[in-house]
C-alpha positions in Angstrom: 1.6 26.8 -3.9 3.8 24.7 -1.7 0.8 23.1 0.0 -0.7 22.3 -3.3 2.4 20.5 -4.4 2.4 18.5 -1.2 -1.2 17.6 -1.7 -0.5 16.5 -5.3 2.4 14.4 -4.2 0.4 12.7 -1.5 -2.5 11.9 -3.9 0.1 10.6 -6.4 1.7 8.3 -3.8 -1.7 7.1 -2.6 -2.8 6.3 -6.2 0.4 4.2 -6.6 -0.3 2.5 -3.3 -3.7 1.4 -4.5 -2.5 0.0 -7.8 0.7 -1.5 -6.6 1.1 -5.1 -5.4 3.4 -6.4 -2.8 6.4 -8.2 -4.3 6.8 -11.9 -4.1 7.9 -13.6 -0.9 11.4 -15.0 -0.7 12.0 -18.7 -0.4 12.1 -19.1 3.4 14.0 -22.4 3.2 17.2 -22.5 5.3 19.5 -24.9 3.5 23.2 -24.6 4.3 24.6 -26.7 1.4 23.6 -24.7 -1.6 26.5 -22.2 -1.5 28.6 -21.2 -4.5 32.0 -20.9 -2.9 33.6 -19.8 -6.3 31.6 -16.6 -6.4 32.2 -14.0 -3.7 32.4 -10.3 -3.0 34.9 -8.4 -0.9 33.5 -6.6 2.1 34.7 -2.9 2.0 36.2 -1.5 5.2 33.7 0.8 6.9 30.8 -0.8 5.0 28.5 -0.5 8.1 28.3 3.3 8.5 26.0 5.9 10.1 24.5 9.3 9.8 23.7 12.4 11.9 21.0 14.6 10.4 22.1 18.2 9.8 19.0 19.3 11.6 20.1 17.8 14.8 23.8 18.9 14.3 22.8 22.5 13.9 19.8 22.8 16.1 17.2 22.9 13.3 13.8 21.1 13.0 14.2 17.5 14.0 12.0 14.5 14.7 12.7 14.0 18.4 10.0 15.4 20.6 7.4 15.8 17.8 5.1 13.5 15.8 4.5 16.1 13.1 6.0 16.5 9.6 7.1 19.9 8.3 9.0 20.3 5.0 10.7 16.9 5.2 11.7 17.5 8.8 10.2 17.2 12.3 8.0 19.8 13.9 10.2 21.2 16.6 13.6 22.8 16.8 16.2 21.0 18.7 19.4 22.0 20.5 22.6 21.7 18.6 24.2 18.2 18.9 26.7 17.8 21.7 29.8 16.2 20.1 31.9 16.5 23.2 30.8 13.6 25.3 33.4 11.1 26.5 30.7 8.4 27.0 29.5 8.9 23.5 33.0 8.4 22.1 33.3 5.2 24.2 30.1 3.8 22.6 31.1 4.7 19.1 34.7 3.6 19.0 33.8 -0.2 18.8 31.8 0.7 15.6 34.7 2.4 13.9 36.1 2.9 11.4 33.0 4.1 9.5 31.8 7.0 7.4 29.7 9.6 9.2 27.2 11.2 6.8 26.0 14.7 7.7 22.9 15.1 5.5 19.1 14.9 5.7 16.6 17.5 4.4 18.2 20.2 6.5 21.4 19.9 4.5 19.8 21.9 1.7 18.8 24.8 4.0 22.1 25.5 5.7 23.9 28.9 5.5 27.6 28.4 5.5 29.3 30.9 7.8 32.3 29.0 9.1 34.4 32.1 9.6 32.1 33.3 12.4 30.0 32.1 15.3 26.8 34.1 14.4 23.7 32.4 15.6 20.8 34.4 14.0 19.8 34.5 10.4 18.8 37.8 8.8 15.3 38.3 7.4 16.7 38.2 3.9 18.5 35.0 4.5 15.3 33.4 6.0 13.3 34.5 3.0 15.8 32.9 0.6 15.3 29.6 2.3 18.0 29.3 4.9 17.0 27.7 8.2 20.2 27.0 10.1 23.8 28.2 10.2 27.0 26.2 10.0 29.5 28.1 12.2 33.1 27.9 13.1 32.3 26.3 16.4 30.2 23.6 14.8 32.9 22.8 12.3 35.4 22.5 15.1 33.2 20.2 17.0 32.6 18.0 14.0 36.4 17.8 13.3 37.2 16.8 16.9 34.5 14.1 16.8 35.7 12.5 13.6 39.3 12.7 14.6 38.7 11.3 18.1 36.7 8.4 16.8 38.6 7.5 13.5 35.7 8.4 11.2 35.5 9.5 7.6 33.2 12.4 6.9 30.6 12.5 4.1 29.2 16.0 3.8 26.0 16.8 1.9 26.3 20.1 0.2 23.4 22.6 0.1 22.1 23.1 -3.5 18.7 24.3 -2.2 17.0 27.7 -2.9 19.2 29.7 -0.6 22.2 29.3 -2.9 20.3 29.7 -6.1 19.4 32.9 -7.9 16.6 32.6 -10.5 17.0 28.8 -10.1 20.8 28.8 -10.9 23.3 27.5 -8.4 25.7 30.1 -7.1 29.0 28.3 -7.7 31.0 31.2 -6.2 29.3 30.7 -2.8 29.9 26.9 -3.0 33.6 27.5 -3.9 34.1 30.0 -1.1 32.7 27.4 1.4 34.8 24.6 0.1 37.9 26.8 0.2 37.3 27.7 3.8 36.3 24.1 4.8 39.5 22.7 3.3 41.4 24.7 5.9 39.3 23.6 8.8 38.8 19.9 7.8 41.3 19.1 5.1 40.7 15.3 4.9 37.1 15.0 3.9 36.8 11.9 1.7 33.2 12.3 0.4 30.8 15.0 -0.5 27.2 14.6 -1.7 25.3 17.0 -4.0 22.0 17.6 -2.3 19.6 15.4 -0.4 16.7 13.5 -2.1 16.7 15.6 -5.2 13.6 13.8 -6.6 11.5 15.2 -3.7 12.9 18.8 -3.6 9.5 20.2 -4.6 7.9 18.8 -1.4 10.3 20.9 0.7 10.8 24.0 -1.4 7.7 24.1 -3.7 7.6 23.5 -7.5 9.9 26.5 -8.1 12.6 24.8 -5.9 12.7 21.6 -7.8 16.0 20.8 -9.5 15.6 18.9 -12.8 17.9 16.6 -14.8 19.7 19.1 -17.0 20.4 21.4 -14.2 21.5 18.7 -11.8 23.9 17.2 -14.4 25.5 20.7 -14.9 25.6 21.3 -11.1 27.3 17.9 -10.6 30.0 18.4 -13.1 30.9 21.9 -12.0 30.7 21.2 -8.3 32.9 18.1 -8.8 35.6 20.3 -10.3 35.4 22.6 -7.3 35.5 19.7 -4.9 38.6 18.3 -6.6 40.3 21.7 -6.5 40.2 21.9 -2.7 39.9 18.2 -1.8 41.9 16.4 -4.5 41.2 12.9 -3.3 37.5 13.4 -2.5 34.6 11.8 -4.3 31.2 13.4 -5.1 28.0 11.3 -4.5 24.5 11.9 -5.7 21.6 12.2 -6.2 20.5 10.7 -2.9 17.1 10.0 -4.4 14.3 8.5 -2.2 13.0 5.0 -3.0 9.9 3.7 -1.4 8.8 0.1 -0.7 7.1 -1.6 -3.7 7.0 1.4 -6.0 10.7 2.3 -6.1 11.9 5.7 -7.0 9.2 8.2 -6.3 8.4 11.2 -8.6 11.1 10.2 -11.0 8.7 10.5 -14.0 8.6 14.3 -13.5 11.6 15.3 -11.4 14.9 13.5 -11.6 15.3 9.9 -12.7 18.3 7.9 -11.5 18.6 5.7 -14.6 18.6 8.7 -16.9 21.1 10.5 -14.6 23.5 7.5 -14.8 23.0 7.4 -18.6 24.1 11.1 -18.8 26.9 11.2 -16.3 28.2 7.6 -16.8 31.6 7.2 -15.2 31.8 10.9 -14.3 29.4 10.0 -11.4 31.8 9.0 -8.6 29.2 7.4 -6.3 25.6 6.8 -6.9 23.7 7.3 -3.6 20.1 6.4 -2.9 17.7 6.1 0.1 15.5 3.2 1.2 13.3 2.6 4.2 11.1 -0.6 4.5 8.3 1.3 6.4 7.1 4.8 7.2 6.4 6.1 10.7 3.3 7.9 11.9 5.1 11.2 11.3 5.1 10.6 7.5 2.1 12.1 5.6 1.5 8.7 3.9 2.4 5.2 5.0 2.7 2.8 2.1 3.9 0.3 4.7 3.0 1.4 8.2 5.7 0.7 10.7 4.6 -2.2 12.9 6.5 -5.1 14.5 4.8 -7.4 12.0 5.7 -5.3 9.0 9.3 -5.0 10.1 9.6 -8.7 10.4 7.7 -9.4 7.1 10.0 -7.1 5.2 12.8 -9.6 5.7 10.9 -12.2 3.8 9.9 -10.2 0.7 12.2 -9.6 -2.2 11.4 -5.8 -2.5 14.7 -4.5 -1.3 16.7 -7.2 -3.1 14.9 -6.5 -6.3 15.3 -2.7 -6.1 19.0 -3.0 -5.2 19.9 -5.4 -7.9 18.2 -3.2 -10.5 20.3 -0.2 -9.4 23.5 -2.3 -9.4 22.7 -3.5 -13.0 22.2 0.1 -14.1 25.4 1.2 -12.4 27.4 -1.6 -14.1 25.8 -0.7 -17.5 27.0 2.9 -17.2 30.3 2.2 -15.5 29.4 4.0 -12.3 32.3 3.4 -9.9 30.3 2.7 -6.7 26.8 2.4 -5.2 26.1 3.5 -1.7 22.8 3.0 0.3 23.3 6.5 1.6 20.4 6.6 4.1 18.4 3.7 5.5 16.7 2.8 8.8 13.7 0.9 10.1 11.1 3.6 9.5 11.2 6.9 7.5 10.5 10.2 9.3 12.3 9.7 12.5 11.5 6.1 13.2 8.4 4.7 14.8 8.0 5.1 18.6 8.5 1.7 20.3 8.6 -0.3 17.0 12.0 1.0 15.9 13.5 -0.2 19.1 11.9 -3.6 19.0 13.5 -7.0 18.4 11.6 -7.2 15.1 13.3 -4.0 13.9 16.7 -5.3 14.9 16.2 -8.6 13.1 15.4 -6.5 10.0 18.6 -4.4 10.5 20.8 -7.5 10.8 19.4 -9.1 7.7 19.5 -5.7 5.9 23.2 -5.4 6.4 24.0 -8.7 4.8 21.5 -8.3 2.0 23.1 -5.0 1.1 26.5 -6.6 1.1 25.3 -9.4 -1.2 24.1 -6.9 -3.8 27.6 -5.4 -4.1 26.9 -2.0 -2.6 29.9 -0.5 -0.9 28.2 1.2 2.0 25.1 1.1 4.1 24.6 4.3 6.0 22.2 3.9 8.9 19.9 6.8 9.8 20.7 7.7 12.6 23.6 7.1 14.9 22.1 9.1 17.8 18.6 10.4 18.5 14.9 10.2 17.7 13.2 6.8 17.5 15.5 5.2 15.0 18.8 6.2 16.6 21.1 3.5 17.9 21.9 5.6 20.9 19.5 7.7 23.0 20.6 11.4 22.7 19.4 12.3 26.2 20.9 9.6 28.4 23.2 7.7 25.9 21.4 4.4 26.6 21.6 2.0 23.7 18.9 0.0 21.9 18.9 -3.4 20.2 20.2 -2.0 16.9 23.3 -0.7 18.6 24.1 -4.3 19.5 23.3 -5.4 15.9 25.9 -2.9 14.7 28.4 -4.3 17.3 27.6 -7.8 16.3 28.4 -7.0 12.7 31.7 -5.6 13.7 32.4 -8.6 16.0 31.8 -11.0 13.1 34.1 -8.9 10.9 33.1 -10.4 7.5 35.9 -10.0 4.9 34.2 -11.7 2.0 30.6 -12.9 1.4 29.5 -15.7 -0.9 26.7 -15.7 -3.4 24.1 -18.3 -2.6 20.8 -19.5 -4.0 19.3 -19.2 -0.5 18.1 -15.5 -0.1 17.9 -15.7 3.7 21.2 -17.5 4.3 24.2 -15.2 4.4 27.5 -17.1 4.1 30.8 -15.3 4.7 34.4 -15.6 6.0 36.2 -13.6 8.6 39.9 -12.6 8.4 41.0 -15.9 10.2 39.4 -18.1 7.6 36.4 -19.1 9.7 33.3 -19.9 7.6 29.9 -18.5 8.8 26.3 -19.2 7.8 23.9 -16.7 9.3 20.1 -16.2 9.0 17.1 -14.7 10.7 14.4 -17.1 11.8 10.9 -15.6 12.1 9.5 -18.9 13.4 10.7 -21.9 15.3 12.3 -24.4 12.9 14.7 -27.3 12.7 17.9 -26.9 10.7 20.4 -29.4 9.5 24.0 -28.7 10.3 26.0 -29.5 7.2 28.8 -31.4 8.9 30.8 -31.9 12.1 32.8 -29.0 13.5 30.3 -26.3 13.8 29.2 -24.0 16.6 25.9 -22.1 16.8 24.9 -18.9 18.6 21.2 -17.7 18.6 20.3 -14.2 19.7 16.7 -13.3 20.5 15.1 -10.6 22.6 16.2 -12.1 25.9 19.8 -12.2 24.9 19.6 -8.6 23.5 18.2 -7.4 26.8 21.2 -8.9 28.7 23.9 -7.4 26.5 26.0 -4.6 27.9 28.4 -2.3 25.9 31.3 -3.2 28.2 31.1 -6.9 28.0 29.5 -7.3 24.6 32.3 -9.2 22.8 32.7 -11.8 25.6 28.9 -12.2 25.9 28.7 -13.0 22.1 31.6 -15.5 22.3 30.0 -17.2 25.3 26.8 -17.8 23.3 28.4 -20.2 20.8 27.8 -23.9 21.4 29.0 -26.9 19.4 26.2 -28.5 17.3 25.8 -31.3 14.8 23.0 -33.1 13.0 19.6 -31.5 13.4 19.1 -28.5 15.6 16.0 -26.4 16.6 16.2 -22.7 16.4 13.6 -20.4 18.1 11.2 -17.8 16.8 12.5 -14.3 16.1 16.2 -15.0 16.4 19.5 -14.1 14.7 21.3 -17.4 14.2 25.0 -17.7 13.4 26.8 -21.0 12.6 30.6 -21.0 12.4 33.3 -23.5 11.8 35.5 -24.3 14.7 38.6 -24.3 12.4 39.5 -22.3 9.3 38.0 -23.7 6.1 39.6 -24.0 2.7 36.6 -22.3 1.1 37.7 -19.2 3.0 41.5 -19.5 3.1 41.7 -20.0 -0.6 40.0 -16.7 -1.2 41.5 -14.5 1.6 44.6 -14.0 -0.5 42.5 -12.3 -3.1 41.1 -9.5 -0.9 42.8 -7.0 -3.1 40.3 -7.9 -5.9 38.1 -4.9 -6.6 34.6 -5.0 -5.2 31.8 -5.1 -7.7 30.1 -1.6 -8.0 
């Protein structure tokens, strides 16, 4: 039955692929004078955040070392993630503070046994749907890691078949876990109710699908339990999967985000959703195959902007407090070998961070911090790829507020010192007009990324800035950053208003 449901899903997606059209292209003009300085959004602290998949944390099925797809996961079991590495701490600290999400498909197959260090599931537990065990040792390792690196934890709760009897969630088991967890890690700020609820049937068969009425009931009851043991914590959901061009998949017959918002309204603390611009070869279907060309092209189409703005409008309509892009990366299903480490992928990531900011979302959680093809850091030797430097560059720039602009590819923002920035990705060589005297420009292409080092990164970025004026030529496939040499009134006048609440 499970195989039939997967076949149906793939046929459904393929049909939608055939009938769908690519969205319109964005205006690729780079004009630096069409900025509305009266309209801005505050940049939340920890906006640029990261994930570790529960499969890699607990030694479950994971993408690395396999090109297959099994139940929303990779085809081979991995060794449990090593949190106790000083060199890893060293690489992560420049990215902090951020939220570390522990989620992914494995999150809904985890047996909670944090009073013990048992390593083997019973036959009965396996038959119920459990695949991995969260032990006392793993909880201790997670706590050390987040404390050592100044991280906030986002924990995705298991609402899969293992904790359900006749389809009903066992709240007693959830409460027992939350009670024990509050002793071990008392300061968790965010929980999430399940992972990609709209695609549950792909992983657990039709009988494992959670539908609207049940999810609403689960959310309200689990939220009370979360508040009981973590009074200041928020509960996110439903972490639904959205695809390029077609949006929220399976929502017509599983769980629809708009209807969920309509039912929960402001009781929904955080609306979380997932988006990848391409799919890797591990995915059963590739609506948008992950290639260097497609990664670069995705910057210049309005698909992500359009889907994000639609979600934000719905959230505002139903008074949802916050929207998080809870999982995103260059290619779904573990990333694409080679492509997800390319300069084209990194150009997409840089642009993606700022587009997400401009839509008013409070967090972008990058899948994944470490491991597989889309990790910022190689799990085996702790080498870093280009996207690690993109994340470092975002932290270096330290945007505090971002302006709304009519130019979709130009991101204008201020740092804490009142410096005004205009930044954009150039997919082709072009000449730009610097708006006035007193600007510096830095351009970062593949050659510069290859020469970056974690130790000297900040000084390497600073040395790249050169004074420019008039017309200036920028090169193909580059991140370009213009900044004022002195503080600007456009920034200084607004920096005193940073207490203003961010749009949801």
